[in-house]
C-alpha positions in Angstrom: -66.9 73.8 51.0 -70.0 72.6 49.1 -72.4 75.3 48.0 -70.1 78.0 49.4 -67.1 76.9 47.4 -65.3 79.8 45.8 -66.3 82.5 48.2 -65.6 83.5 51.8 -67.7 81.7 54.3 -69.3 84.0 56.9 -70.8 83.5 60.3 -74.2 84.1 58.7 -73.6 81.0 56.5 -72.8 79.0 59.6 -75.9 80.2 61.4 -78.1 79.4 58.4 -76.6 75.9 58.1 -77.0 75.2 61.8 -80.5 76.7 62.0 -79.5 79.2 64.8 -78.9 82.9 65.1 -75.6 84.6 64.4 -75.3 85.6 68.1 -75.6 81.9 69.0 -72.8 81.0 66.6 -70.7 83.7 68.2 -71.3 82.4 71.7 -70.5 78.9 70.6 -67.2 80.0 69.1 -66.4 81.8 72.4 -67.2 78.5 74.2 -69.9 80.2 76.2 -71.5 78.1 79.0 -74.9 79.7 78.1 -75.3 77.4 75.0 -76.5 73.8 75.3 -74.2 70.9 74.3 -76.6 69.9 71.5 -76.6 73.3 69.9 -72.8 73.6 70.3 -72.4 70.2 68.5 -74.7 71.4 65.6 -72.9 74.7 65.2 -69.4 73.1 65.3 -70.5 70.5 62.7 -71.6 73.4 60.4 -68.3 75.2 61.0 -66.4 72.1 60.0 -68.5 71.3 56.9 -68.4 74.8 55.6 -64.7 75.4 56.4 -65.4 78.5 58.4 -62.3 80.1 60.1 -63.0 82.1 63.2 -61.0 85.3 63.4 -60.5 85.6 67.1 -58.4 88.7 67.1 -60.9 90.6 65.0 -63.7 89.5 67.3 -61.7 90.7 70.3 -61.3 94.1 68.7 -65.0 94.3 68.0 -65.8 93.4 71.6 -63.0 95.5 73.0 -61.9 92.2 74.5 -58.5 90.8 75.2 -56.9 87.5 76.3 -54.1 89.3 78.2 -54.3 89.6 82.0 -52.2 92.2 83.7 -50.2 90.8 86.6 -48.5 93.5 88.7 -46.1 92.6 91.4 -44.2 94.8 93.8 -40.8 93.1 93.8 -39.8 90.9 90.9 -36.3 90.6 92.3 -37.8 88.4 95.0 -37.8 84.7 93.8 -41.1 84.3 95.7 -42.9 86.4 93.1 -41.2 84.6 90.2 -42.7 81.3 91.5 -46.1 82.9 92.1 -46.0 84.2 88.5 -45.3 80.7 87.2 -48.4 79.4 89.0 -50.5 82.2 87.7 -49.4 81.8 84.1 -49.9 78.0 84.1 -53.4 78.3 85.4 -54.5 81.2 83.1 -53.0 79.5 80.0 -55.3 76.5 80.6 -58.2 78.9 79.8 -56.6 80.6 76.9 -55.2 83.7 78.6 -51.7 85.1 78.6 -50.0 87.3 81.2 -48.7 90.8 80.9 -46.2 91.2 83.7 -45.2 94.5 85.3 -42.9 95.2 88.3 -43.5 98.3 90.4 -40.5 97.9 92.6 -42.7 99.0 95.5 -43.3 102.4 94.0 -46.9 103.7 94.1 -46.1 106.2 91.3 -44.9 103.4 89.1 -47.9 101.3 90.0 -50.2 104.1 89.0 -48.5 104.5 85.6 -48.6 100.7 85.0 -52.3 100.6 85.8 -53.0 103.5 83.4 -51.1 101.7 80.7 -52.9 98.4 81.2 -56.2 100.2 81.1 -55.3 101.9 77.8 -54.3 98.5 76.4 -57.6 97.0 77.4 -56.4 94.0 79.4 -59.0 91.4 80.3 -58.4 92.0 84.0 -55.8 92.7 86.6 -54.0 90.7 89.4 -52.3 93.1 91.7 -49.8 92.6 94.5 -49.9 96.3 95.8 -46.9 98.4 96.4 -46.0 99.5 99.9 -48.2 102.5 100.8 -50.8 102.0 98.1 -53.6 104.5 98.6 -57.2 103.5 98.7 -58.0 105.8 95.9 -55.8 103.8 93.5 -57.9 100.7 94.2 -61.1 102.7 93.9 -59.9 103.8 90.4 -59.2 100.2 89.5 -62.7 99.2 90.7 -64.2 101.9 88.5 -62.9 100.1 85.3 -65.5 97.4 85.9 -63.0 94.8 84.9 -62.3 91.7 87.0 -59.4 92.1 89.4 -57.8 90.3 92.4 -55.6 91.7 95.1 -52.7 89.4 96.2 -50.5 89.3 99.3 -51.8 92.7 100.7 -55.5 93.2 101.0 -55.1 96.9 102.1 -58.3 96.6 104.1 -60.4 96.9 100.9 -63.7 95.3 101.7 -65.5 93.7 98.7 -62.4 93.0 96.7 -61.4 89.5 95.9 -58.2 88.7 97.7 -55.5 85.9 97.7 -53.2 85.9 100.7 -51.8 83.7 103.5 -52.5 82.9 107.1 -49.5 85.0 108.1 -50.1 84.9 111.8 -50.4 81.2 111.9 -47.2 80.8 109.9 -45.0 82.9 112.2 -46.6 81.2 115.2 -45.5 77.8 113.9 -41.9 78.9 113.2 -41.6 80.5 116.7 -43.2 77.5 118.4 -40.6 75.3 116.7 -37.8 77.3 118.4 -39.6 77.4 121.8 -40.2 73.6 121.8 -36.4 73.2 121.2 -35.9 75.1 124.4 -34.8 78.5 123.0 -36.1 81.5 124.9 -33.9 84.5 123.7 -35.5 85.1 120.4 -35.8 87.9 117.9 -38.1 88.8 114.9 -36.2 90.2 111.9 -37.3 92.1 108.9 -40.3 93.7 107.3 -41.4 97.3 106.7 -44.7 98.5 108.3 -47.5 96.6 106.5 -50.5 94.4 107.3 -48.4 91.3 106.3 -45.5 92.2 108.7 -47.9 93.0 111.5 -49.8 89.7 111.0 -46.5 87.7 111.1 -45.2 89.6 114.1 -48.5 88.9 115.9 -47.9 85.2 115.4 -44.4 85.6 116.9 -45.7 87.4 120.0 -48.6 84.9 120.4 -46.2 82.0 120.7 -44.0 83.9 123.1 -47.0 84.6 125.3 -48.1 81.0 125.3 -44.6 79.9 126.5 -44.5 82.8 129.0 -41.3 84.4 127.5 -40.6 87.7 129.2 -40.4 90.9 127.1 -36.8 91.3 128.2 -35.9 88.1 126.4 -37.0 89.0 122.9 -36.1 91.7 120.3 -37.4 92.9 117.0 -35.6 94.7 114.2 -37.6 96.1 111.3 -36.3 96.8 107.8 -36.5 95.9 104.1 -37.2 92.3 103.2 -33.8 91.9 101.6 -30.7 89.6 102.0 -28.6 92.6 102.9 -30.9 93.7 105.6 -30.9 90.2 107.0 -27.1 90.2 107.0 -26.8 93.6 108.7 -29.8 92.9 110.9 -28.3 89.8 112.6 -25.2 91.8 113.4 -27.4 94.5 115.0 -29.3 91.9 117.0 -26.2 90.2 118.3 -24.7 93.4 119.4 -27.7 94.0 121.6 -28.2 90.4 122.7 -25.0 88.3 122.4 -26.8 85.3 123.8 -29.5 85.3 121.1 -30.7 81.8 120.5 -33.1 82.1 117.6 -34.3 84.4 114.8 -37.7 84.3 113.1 -37.4 86.1 109.8 -40.0 88.0 107.8 -39.2 85.9 104.7 -36.7 83.5 103.3 -34.6 86.2 101.7 -34.1 87.9 105.0 -33.2 84.5 106.5 -30.6 83.9 103.8 -28.8 87.1 104.9 -29.1 86.2 108.6 -27.6 82.8 107.9 -24.7 84.3 106.0 -24.0 86.7 108.9 -24.2 84.0 111.5 -21.7 81.9 109.5 -19.4 84.9 109.1 -19.5 85.5 112.9 -18.7 81.8 113.6 -22.3 81.1 114.9 -23.4 77.8 113.2 -27.0 78.1 111.9 -29.1 75.4 113.5 -26.4 74.6 116.1 -25.4 77.9 117.8 -28.4 79.9 116.6 -31.7 78.9 115.1 -33.0 80.7 112.0 -36.4 80.3 110.3 -37.8 81.9 107.2 -41.2 82.3 105.5 -42.3 81.4 102.0 -40.3 78.2 101.2 -38.9 79.4 97.8 -37.0 76.8 95.9 -33.6 78.1 96.9 -34.4 77.4 100.6 -33.9 73.7 100.3 -30.5 74.2 98.6 -29.1 76.6 101.1 -26.1 75.3 103.2 -27.5 74.4 105.6 -31.0 74.0 104.2 -33.4 76.5 105.7 -36.2 75.6 108.1 -39.1 77.7 106.9 -42.9 78.2 106.6 -44.2 76.9 103.2 -47.1 78.5 101.6 -46.3 76.9 98.2 -45.7 80.0 96.0 -46.5 78.2 92.8 -49.8 76.7 94.2 -50.7 80.1 95.6 -50.3 81.7 92.2 -52.5 79.1 90.6 -55.1 79.6 93.3 -55.0 83.4 92.8 -55.5 82.9 89.1 -58.5 80.6 89.7 -60.0 83.4 91.9 -59.6 85.8 89.0 -61.2 83.3 86.5 -64.2 82.9 88.9 -64.7 86.6 89.2 -64.6 87.0 85.4 -67.2 84.2 85.0 -69.5 85.6 87.7 -68.8 89.4 88.1 -71.9 90.0 90.4 -71.1 87.4 93.0 -69.9 88.3 96.5 -66.3 88.8 97.5 -64.1 85.7 97.4 -61.0 85.2 99.6 -58.4 82.6 99.4 -55.9 82.2 102.2 -53.1 79.7 101.8 -52.5 77.6 104.9 -48.9 77.6 106.2 -46.9 74.4 106.8 -43.7 74.2 108.9 -40.9 72.7 106.8 -38.2 71.5 109.2 -34.7 71.3 107.7 -31.4 72.1 109.5 -31.4 75.7 110.6 -34.0 75.4 113.4 
């Protein structure tokens, strides 16, 4: 370590050797974009020559900083969110962040508790898929932290907040159009509790029906939880009311899985006697028997895009609202 051999090398030593200020050394060690490449090279050479070791954790404590990003989802039992989380984690790790995952199970009270805990732990930011019924005040509280955050899946009508979501209406339109083009007219929409996402997807269903001039008497809807059990029970409910039902557009893949199981139980062959389409294209959809026709929004890619949105907000906190909407793609398999 040259002249500094035998004693602890400090940031002041590096600054003196490189001919810059201590604050400049600090910015270089944080890989700040504010410092020129030439200065970064000079500082890094001094660090190497002096054998200086940067204590990142201590620096974070001094700055009240963190490399943990709180990622809060409303239903971790849904494989869709597992795939989204993998995309988020992969992208954030590229920039040196780790994820702190919490599941609210669609409970607003639990969500409030999780947000309080993450604030106390000083996370670097938050990525939130809000619980059903989240109040505007909860998001106003989050905004008051002055920490970068992104809403996912549900925007809750919060203007000015960065949001990552999907073109839901277009997706359901494509699934419904697929069935109509096959000649099916007696259709139903199945699943989803009252929310902006469900309403958007249902609008796409209705839009396709109107374009093909399907009468109101020929279609049904049945609302409920986005679960396999509801899909199973829901198809029974629909068939009791419309024994000649020809196709079912489902809120998501999980509901579709239940509907397919019910159809098989009742002797109605999915894709032959009744068409079924999902939404999300989780990995299990392609391995179902028969494989599920669905709307793909690439959950892993969506997660990576949402993480990129958060990184952009962190880098430029004063910029205008950013919105990312994943475009849907119809994936035709064997159920429709």
